[in-house]
N, C-alpha and C positions, 0 to 999 in steps of 0.2 A: 504495499499498499505506499502511496506517494501522500507527505503532508508537507505543508506550507506554514513554519513557526517562524513568527519575527522576522519574516522575509527569507528566510532560508529554506531549501528543500532539504526534507530527508525522507528515508526510505523504513518502513519497518513494517512488523506484523507482530499487532499488538495481541497479546494471550486473549484465548475467550472468556467473555465477561469480563475483561479488563476495562476500567474509567480510563478515564479521560488524566485524569489528576496523575496516577501513577507512570502512566506510558509518557509523559512528560517528563516527570522525575528522573525516568530511568535515562530519559534521552541526555538528561543534562539539566534542565530547566528547574532548578531549585529552589527559585520563586515562586511557584506554585505550592504554595502550604498545606497541611493537612491540621484541620483543628475539630474536626467531628466525621469527615468520611459520610454526610449523611442528609450532607444539602442544606443544614443548618446557621451553619456560622459566615458562609463566604469568603471565608479565607483562601479558598481554591479558585477565587473568581480569576476567569479569562475571559477572553474575546472568541465568539464564532464569527467571523464576518461583520466584526467590528460591532457584536451583539454580548454584553455578558451575561457568562452563564456559571453555575457550578461546576466544574470539572469533577468534582466528585459522582456526579450522577449523570453526566455523559459518556455513555459508551466509548470507547477510542475510536471506534471504526468509523464512529458518524463523523470524526475532524478529518475523514480522508479529503482532499479534494477542496478544501475548505483554508480560509484566511484564519491562522489562529495565532492571536498576539495574547503574550503575557507581560508581565510589567517590565522585564527585562526589554520589550522590543517598543515600548511606550515613546521611548525619544527619540527623536528623527536627526539623524545625521549628527549626533553626538550634542545637539540640542535638547534640553530637559523639555517635557510637556507642560502647558502649564499649568495643569492639575498637580504635577510633580513640582513644580515651584512653589504651586500655593501650598501644597504641603510642606515645603521646607519653610515657608514665610509664616507659617502658622504656627508651626513643630505641631503637625497633628498626630504625634505617634508618642508613644511611651517606649512600650517594649517594641514594637514593631511590626510584631509577629501579625497580627491583622491587616497592615496596612497594603500589602500586595493586592489582598483582594479588594479592600476598600477603595483603594486608588484607583483599580481598575473598575468599579462601578461608576464613582464621581466622576471619573474621565469622559464615561460616555454619558453622560448627563447634558440634555440643552437646557438654554437659560431659562424656559421654562419649567424642565423637570426639577430644575434646582428650588423653586418654590415649594415643593412640594415632599421635602428630603425624608421626614417621617415616614411615608409611604416608600420612596424610593431607595431608601438605605435600608429596608425592612429584613432585608436579605443577608444582612453585613452586622458582625456581631463586634464589639470592642468592649475588654474587661478592662481598660487602663484609663484610658481617657475622660470618660465621661461625655463624650462626643462634641463637646462646647469646642475643642481645638479644631476638628472634625468640620464644624459648621461654618469656624471662621474660614478656613481654605476655602470650602466652598463659595465664600462671601466676599473672597479677595480680602481677607483681614490680614493683616502682617503682624506679626508680633514680635519679630526676630531683630534685636539690636545691632547695629554696628559695631565691632570691637574698637575700642581704644585702649593705647598702651597703660598701665596704671589703673584702668579705672573697671577690672574685673568682676569687681564684688558688687553687688546691685544692678548688672547689668544682666539683660535678657538675650545671653549667648547663645547662639545654635548649638545643638549637640552634636559633638565631632563626629556621630555615626550619621546623622541626617543623610547626608547624600546617600548615602552605599544601602540603606532602609528604604528610599522613595527609588531609587534606579533598581532594587531587588537582587544586592550585591550582598547585603550581610547573610553572612553565614551561622545560622542557627544551628543547632546540636547534630541535627540528621542531614544538613544539606554537605554531603562531602560523599563522596564513591571511591572506594578502596577495593583494590584489586583481591578477590577470592574472602570477600566481606559473606560470613555467615550470618545465619538469621536465627534468633530468640523467640521462642513463644512458652507459655507456661499451660500448665493443667490445673485449674482453680479448683477450690471444694466448692462444691455446691451444697453441702451442709454445714449448719451455723456451730454445731460442737458434735465430733466425731473423733474415733479411734480408726486409724488407717492399718487395717489386718494386712495387707500385702498390694504391693504394686507389680503385676504381671511384665516385668520388664528386667533384663540381666542386666549385673551392674548399675544396680540402684543402691545411693547411699542415703538413708535417713538422717536428718538432723532431729527431728522430732517427728513422733508417730500421731500427736494429736493435734488437728485443725481445731481453729476456736472462733471462724468467721465466715462465713458463704464470701467466697472471694481469694482466700488465704490462697497463697500458690502454694501446691505439690508437687508438680514435677517440671522440669525443663527441658525443654528440649530446642536441640541446635541442628539445622538445616542447610542445606541450598540457597532455597528459597523462602521467602516470608509463606507462601502458600503451602509449600512442603512441609515446613514446621507447623501451622496450624492443622492440617491433616494428620501428623503424626501424634499432636495432641489429642485428636478425636480418637485415635488408635488405642491411647494407654488405658487399660482398664485397672482399676483401682475397688478394693473390696475396703468398706466403711463399715464400722459399728457406730450406729449412730448413738451418739449420749445427750442427756438432757439439755434445753439450751435455756439462756436467761436473757433478756433484752432490755430490760427496766433495773436502772441500778439501785433504785430502793428494794426492789425484790431479790436481784444479787445480794441483797447486805444481811438477807433473812436468813436464820440458821438453816433451814432445809432446803437454799438454794443448791444446783449445781455449782461444786469450784473449779473456777478456769484453771488455776495455778498449782495445783494439789503439791506439796512434798516437797517443796522448794523451800532453801534457809536463807539466811542474811543476804549473800549475797547475789539475789534476787531484787534487794528493796522493796520488797513487798510487806508492807506493815501487817496486815492482818489478813493472811489468806485464806482462812475459813469464812473470811466474809465478805472475801473478793475486795478489799478496799486494801487499794496500791498505795493510797498515804490517806493521813489524815491530817489537817494542820487548822493549830487552834491558837488564839491569842486574847488577852483584853489588856486592854489600860484604862487607868479609872476603876469606877464600879459602876456596872451599867445597871446592876439591881438598884443602886443608890438614885441614878438619872433618872429609870423609868418611874420612881417610886416620885419624884421631885418634878414630874412634868405634869402639864394641864392637858395633855392633848398626844395620845399613843395613835400611832397607825400601825398597822401589822399587815402585808400581805404576801402571796405567792407568785411569782414570776416564772416564766418557762420562755428558756432560749433552746431554738431548734438544731438540727445537726446542718451542717452548710459546707458547699462543695467551693474550692477556689475558684475554678472553670477558667484558668490561665489557657491562654489560647494556645501555646504550645502543649501539648502533653510531655508527660516523663518519659525518658530515653536517655540512653548510651551506647556508647561504642567501644570496645575495649580491645588492645593488640598488644601484641609484643613487640619492640622495636628493634633494630640493629642493635642497639644498646642493652639487648638483652632484659630492658624494664620493661614495666608493664604501662602503658599510656592508656587514659582514659578520658575521653570526650564527653560532657554531661551536661545535663540541663539541672544545676543546682545552684543553690544560693551560697553553699560554703566548702568551695572545692579543697579548702585545707583540712577541715574538720572529717570530708571525707576520707581523704587520704588517710589521716591518721586510723580512722574507724579500720578501713581496707587492709590497712597493715595490721593490725589488733586481728582480724577476723583471720588473715591467709597465714599469721605467725610469719610475717616480711620484715623486712628492715625498711622505713619508711622511704629511705632514698631510693628503692627499689622499684615505687610508684610514682607516677606523674598525672596528677587531676588537673584538669582545665576546662574552660568554658569558653566558647568564642561569643557569641550573642544569646541571650537568655530568652524565650519569649514568654515571661510574667512569671510570678512566685506566690506573692501575697501570703509568704511563710510556709506555703508548700512544698517547697522544694528544700525545705534543708533534710527529709528524712532522707536512709540511704533505701534507694526502692529500686533501682534498676541497675546500678554500677557492680552489688558485687557480684549476681547471676553471668552479667556480660566479661568481669573478669573471670570465672569461674571457665566459665567456657572457652576463653582464650586461652588461659592456661591448660585446658584437657585438650584443646584441638590444634592449639600453636598457630590458630589463624583470627582474621579481625572476626569479632562477634559483635553485633548489632542487635538491639532491642527496643523499639517505641512502641511504647503505650495506645491500646484504642481508648477513643474518647468512652466508653463502657468502660473500662477499668479503671478510669481515674475516678470514676463515680461510685464502683465496686471495691476497689483494691488499694485505693491510695488512704491518705489522711485527710480528715475535714475539720471543722471547728466542733468544738466541744459541746454537744447539749447539754444544757445545767436546769437545775429547779433551785430557784432562788428564794427563801425567806427574807423579807427585811421587815425590822421594827425599828421606829421611828418613835423618838419621845420630845417633845416641845413644851416650851412655855406658852404664855398667851402671846407673846410678842414676836413669836416665831423661833426665840433662839432655840436650839438642841440642847437637850440634856443628855440623851443617851441615842447610840445606834448599834446595830445588831445586825448580822446576816448569817446566814446558813445557809451552804451550798452542797448540792448534793451533784457532782459533775461526772459525767458519762465518759471515760476515758475508753469505750471500745474493749475491742482484746485483747489489747497490749500497750503498756504503761505510756512510751513515746513520752512526749512533752505534758503525760497528766500532771505531775508534781509541780513542774514551774508554770505553768497555767493555772493552778488550781492556787498557788500563792498568788498570780497577779490577779485572779479573781477576788481576794480579798484584801487587794492593796490599793492601788492608785482611786477607783469608786470612791473607798472610805475614807481616803487623805483627802477628795476634796475639799469636804466641810469640816471647819472648826467642831469639835466637840471634846471633853472631857473623856468623855466614858465610851468607849468602843468595845465592842467585843465581835469576834467573829469564829467559825469553825467551817472544816471543808473537807470533804471527804471525795478523792478521786478512785472512781468505783468501775471496778472490770465490769464488762456484758458481754454478750456472745454477737458484737457488732461490730464493722470494720473501725481499725483504730482511729483516734480523734488526734489531733495534733496542733501545730502553731497555725495560727490563720491571725490576719492583719487584726491589730487591735488585742492583739497578746492574751486573752482571759479578763479583758475590760469591757466589750460591746455587751456580752452577757448579763454582768450585774450593772452595768449604766442604766440597763433598760429599768432594772428592778427597783434600785436606788433613785434616781432619777424621774420615777412614774412616782414614787413613794413621798419625794419630797414635794412634789405637787398635790397628791394626795393630802399630806399633812397641812398645808399651806390652805386646801380649800376647806379643813375641816375648821381650822383659826379665822378662815377671812382674808387669808393674807395674798396677795398675788404672787404668780410664779416668780418674778423679777425680786420682789421684797424677800420673799422669803430667804431666795440664795444670795441676795446681796447681806442680808442678818448674818448668814453663818459662812460664806465663803473665806477659803484661805485670804490670808491678809500677808501684807510682803514680807512681815517677819517672822511669820508664824513658823513651826515645826511643820515638818510634811510627815505627819505619823499616820497609821492606818490601827491595825490591831495589836501591833506588838513593842512592847515598851524598853525594847532594848535599844542601845545605839543605833544608829541608820545613816546614810551618806546621801539621800534625799535632801537638796536643798532648792532653793528659791532663787535664779541666776538672776532673773528679770521678771518684772510684774508687770502683767499687761490685763488682769483679768476682770480688772474695772472695765479698763475700755473696748474688752472683748462685751460686754453685757451691755455697755452702752451701745456700740455699734448694732448689736440685735435690736435691742429695743425701738431705737430711732428708726431702723430700718421697716419693722414690722408694722409700725404707726405711719409709716409715709404715706400707705394709699397705693405706692408701687406694686406692680405684680399682677395676676390676673384677676378680674372680678369673678365672684360669684355666680354660675351659671342661674339660669332664668327657673323658676319655677321653684313652688312651696317645699318639696322633696329633697329642695341640696340646703343642707345644713354646713354652716361654715365656723371654723376653729383656728386657734393657734396655740401652737405649743413650742418652747423650749425645753434643751438638756446644755447642762455645763459638767465641763470635766477638767481637771487636773492630771494631767499624765507625765509620768516620771520618763525623762529622755532614754534609757538606758536599763536593759534585766538587771536585776539585781545578783544574778550568777556571773563568774570570772568569765572576762573578755578582753580581748588582746586585738592590738593590731599595730602594724610595725610601716612604715613608710622609709622608701631609698628615694634620696633626690640626687642629680648629678648636673652638674656643668658639663656641656659636649661640647666638643671641638669647635663647632661653627657658632657656639655662642647660644645657642638653645637648650634647653632644657630636657632630662629624662625623670618620670616620675614611676617607681613600682611600686602598687600598692594590693593587696590583697582581696579587696573588695570585688561583690558582683555585682555585674551591672545588666538588670532583667525588666527596665522601664522606668527604674526608680530615678533617673536621673544623677545619680551617685557619681557619677566619672566625670561629667561636666563640672557639676558644685567642687569636686575636689580640685579640679584642674583651676578653678576658677578663683578657689584658696590661695593654690601655690601661686597663681600666677599674680592676685593682690598684692601679695608679702612681696613677691619678687620685683614687684612694679614692670610687669611686661604683657603681654597678650598672653591670654590661652592656646591660643593655635601655637604658641613657644613653646608650648611643653608638649612633648610626645607621653606616652602613657602603655606600661604593661599592667593588666586588673588580672585577677580571676583565675592565676596558674600556676601552680606550688612550684614549677622550674623557676618562672621568671620574678615572682613575685614573694617578698618575706611574708611569715606568718599572719595571717587575719583569722578570726576565730568563724566567723561567717559574717553575711549582708542579712541581718534580720532585727527585729526589735530597737531599730532605730538607730543602729550602731553606725551604720554607715556616715552618718553624721557625728554622733556622739563621740564617737571611737576612732573611727579611721579618718575621719577628718581633720580632728584635732591631731593625729599621730602627722598628715600631710600640713598643718599648719607650723607645727611644732619643728619640722624638717624645712620646710621654709625660711621659717625664720632663721636656723640653724644656718642654714645654705648663705641667706642672706649677709648674716652678719662674718660669715667664713669670707664671701668675695669681699666685701668692702674690708677686711685684715690683709687678705692679699694685695689687692691694689692700692693700700697703704703701704705697704712695703715695695713693692714694683716703684711707686710715683714717690716714696719718699716723704709722704705729708701723713699729718697723724688722721688718725682714723676717726677721730673726733671730725673731721673737715670732710671727710669722705662720704657719698651715699649710694645708692643702688639706683638707677634710673633706667629704665626700660633695657635697653642692649650693651649700656655701657657703666662704669664708676665715674662719677665724679667726685674729682679729687680737689677742692679749693677753687682755681681757675683754670686746671687741666680735669682731661679724662681718658679713662685707658677702657677700649671696648672689651665687651666678653670674650670675642676671641682673643684679643691678646691677653686676656688674664689667664684662659686655657692654655694656651702656647707658653707663656712666660713663668707660669706659677713656679716656685720653687717648693713649695708645698702641697704635692699631688692631691694628698688625703682631705687637702681643705674642700675641692672640687665634689667631694662626695658626703653625703651626709646619709645618716639612719636614727629615726626616732622611733620611740614607742608610746603608746597612748593605752589607758584602761578606762574602765568604765566606773569611773568613782572620783571625784563624786559623781552623781546625777543629779541632773537640775532638771526645772520642772515646765512643763507647757502647759498652755492654758488655752481653753477653746470653748466658743457656745456656739450651739444650731439652734436656728426658730423657723418654722414652717407656718403657713398659712394655708388651710386645705379645703376643700369643700369634699363632702362626704353624701351619696344618694343611699337616704334611708330605706329607701325599698330594695334594691340592686347591691346595694355595700362598695360600689365604685368608690375610688376615692382618687381625687383628682388635685395635686399639688399646685396652689396660686401663688406661692411666693417662698420663696428659698433663701436663706440668710447664714452664711457662715464667720464666725470672728474667730479668729488665730492670734497669740501671744508666740510667735516664732522667732523671739531675736530678729539680727540681722538677715533680712531677705538676701541671698546670693542671689539667685538668678530668678525674677517676681514673675517668669511666664512660666518657669519648671515648677515652682511654688503651685501656682494658680492649679495647674495639669494635676499637679497630686492630690489638690483637695480635691478638685472636680472628682478626678476617680475615685476616690474615698467616697464622696457623698454618693456617687452612682451607684457603689457595691454596696453602700448601706442602705438604700433607697431598694434595692433589688433584694438584699436579705430580710427585710421589713416589710416589704408588701406582697411579696410573691413567693421569693425561691424557698426552695422546704426540699430536702432528701425524703424521700417517704418509704419505709420500711415495713414490709409485710411480716405475717404471725410468724414467717419462718427465719428471720435475720435478714431477707434478700432487700438490696435496694430497686425498687420497681421502676422509679424515673432516672434511667440511666442513659440518656440523651440529652440534649439541649432543647429536642423539642418538647421535653417533659421536664424537664429543669428548666424554666424558663430565667435566664438573665436577662438585663435590660438591654433593650435596643434604643436604636436613638431617640424613638417616640415616646419613650418611658421617661426621659430625666431633662427638668426642668432647667433653665437658666439659674445659677447660683450668685447670689450677690456675695462677695469674698472679700474680708474686710482682714490687714492684719495691723495688731497694736504695735505703736512706734516705741520698742525697746531693742534693749542691746546685752545678750546675756554674758552674764561673769565667767561663764565655764565653757562655753562651746566654740564652732571656732569662726574669730572677726565678729564673734556676738551670736552666732548664729545656734538656734536649736531645730531637733529634725522635726520634719514636714509629714512625710508620706506614710505613716504608722496610723496617729490618731484622730485625724480628720473624719473617719468611718464611726468613731465610737458615740457622741450623740448622736447620732442618726434615727435609730430606733426609738429611743426614748422622747426626741423630740417631736417625731410623727406620733407616737403613742399617745402625747399629752394633747396635742392638735385634734386628734379622734375624739380623746374623753371632752377636750371641750368643747367640741362640735356636738356629740351627741349624748352627754352627759354620762356616759358608761364606761367604764373601766377596763379597757381589754389586756390581760395578764398574761397572754398565749400568742407567739409570735408564730409565721407571721400574719399580717394583719391584712390576709386577702379575703375579698370578696366573699370568696364561699365559706369561709372561716369564721366572720365579723356576720354573717347575714342573719344566725339565728337570734341573736343578742338585740343588732338593729330590729327587728320583728317588733320587739317591746316598744320600740318608738310609734308603731305605728296601729295600736291598738286605738280605742275610742276615748278610753282614760287621757292616753297621752297627747291627745290633740287640743 
């Protein structure tokens, strides 16, 4: 068959049933992405005769004789297509994995069609951006600023990888072809709890003969093709003895419940094996009983937060091979390459230097790519076969076999005086960690931390349980254990205020942290949480004024539409309390530019651009004068991982320290070369000015008598941990008959200290808000009574599309943090935290009904809304 792809002729014979997406990728067109292989996400969009199609749904043979255009073919004679330029100018991407498909659809639209983007873009999903930058690009709005030497901090500079993203040349994990590559697939358990009695296959090594959730991997198969590996999996015969299973954490704690991990000792870290309690955490400051006795009003309520998928567009996957250096090399989609290397060395009893782990471009993470989910089996396959081994997860595997947000049942009790002053706060959390502990303990501790620390109160108490059940393991998720208790506590604050006749803003102002307060939750011991800058008051003011302004959409006509406003506040620690370390290497090169090596991972968080801008600002140069290596265990020093806001609060601090040290060194060297006092020398862009004379950095590099002064290394740790403040407000309309919720106005205010890159900062906030709206209004993993996830595709697990997300007014407080790099605080993690309670409070304000279980989807709130439709309610 003859094909014309991006103006070039190809001959090929697709396999029976092969789709156009895989056919194009086999021909080397890696800009055609896989997000779902079900026609739901649009990442694979290409043009057939200039019309956009989802190539995963098109049989490959239908492309014969037609003009096929992928993103790589959109530019003409080296000139970018106007839409590519528009995406660059608006930075309409973050991780960039969806960009190829989004660009192909956008570039196909005429001006009239651009007036109906909610409809025209309904087939293309983005998990990162919140769609607003994409909307800007389609309307010609430019956010990127021109770069000026010395002014990198505070400038909206373009992501250095932007050109490769919009042209389809950015290489994600699976975008390579290696000679002799084998494909790995796994047989997964169909049972929630079972003992493996036998596997009818020779040469089988069994690590554990018990499976504990539907979807747990049981057998790995390596074959010449992906199809052959899948067929081999279907031929594997396994004998199971089905065991009793338990899916509810409260039931799992009962004496007669099935025990998931019997007979293990202290090395397992399981605190109460017989009751399936992985970890119990408790603490108290002050005297809570006394605080409640002194209260004039007490509110108590129980709230439920559900299981959520990260839904990053790029699925998990790895490629492992033994190199000519006899070492194992692993190309993978991870947020923590150095941590992955350490774990693999332990698992395979190898020296760490025998293993090389790296990422190139990662298509989203949101906490879900901290786990060791694909690297180990790929490495095992490479060691066994001596050939490269590739494993790419399907979208169904993402839902059934990876990690997700911890479901939690949270009971909150608050006491206050008549004026609203809190006298006691108490929280009890039962967290479902799934079949394995993973992040169960850390997330549980976080759930008892920042949300309780947001408000001043002398008496606080908390207890939490991370409980095993026969469900897929829970793990790290954006907001890291704070989104769930924030929903409970912020709703409870509103209810307490309502009982006292105090409005939501006033009761928060009366109790919120003040600049010199200790940042403590339930533990009386010393801690390293601090307030490095204070803009909490500014955030509340911004949101209050915006909601009172009359901006936003009007309530739809008709008496069945009810209107309400809701807010939520939060004080978030800027790094996890566990040990975290990062090291930065910074050098002056012979050509007078710089090279930075840092272990941070880039997956749409914009951290490499921010770190480059921080270094450029300190060195008074342009960010483009700083080349970088990142997320590569051979090329970068150790970094624990990019999660929990540490890309800014730890790694960027190391970068800032390294830049300051190199700046001082260059001044010292120039002072010696020019025989001028160092006090009279200063670094200015590409030279050092010494009195009335100057010396270029090229000369400094060439003539320096102190070669070691041209290279520096600095480390940073996550202590002390500063505090970010944020407030979100919504004005909504809810239809009391159908349960439909429309967001009329969305306002977000954030004290993030110095804003390193305003365009990126807004993008991170917008993306987090969009994700928060999704998990609040419709996203939900549904598990049947056998423990299986039944909505395993984007079609049945709906993440927000363009039409679902309103514009948000975003305000940043004017502060400068005492501990962050150049006065900055992290931005990407926290904005999701107040979204659910702000929407929940707006819904309660509109209807007079407190909904205590997420999501607030129409089908789930319909029954209670029916109370408003009775004759007595009208």
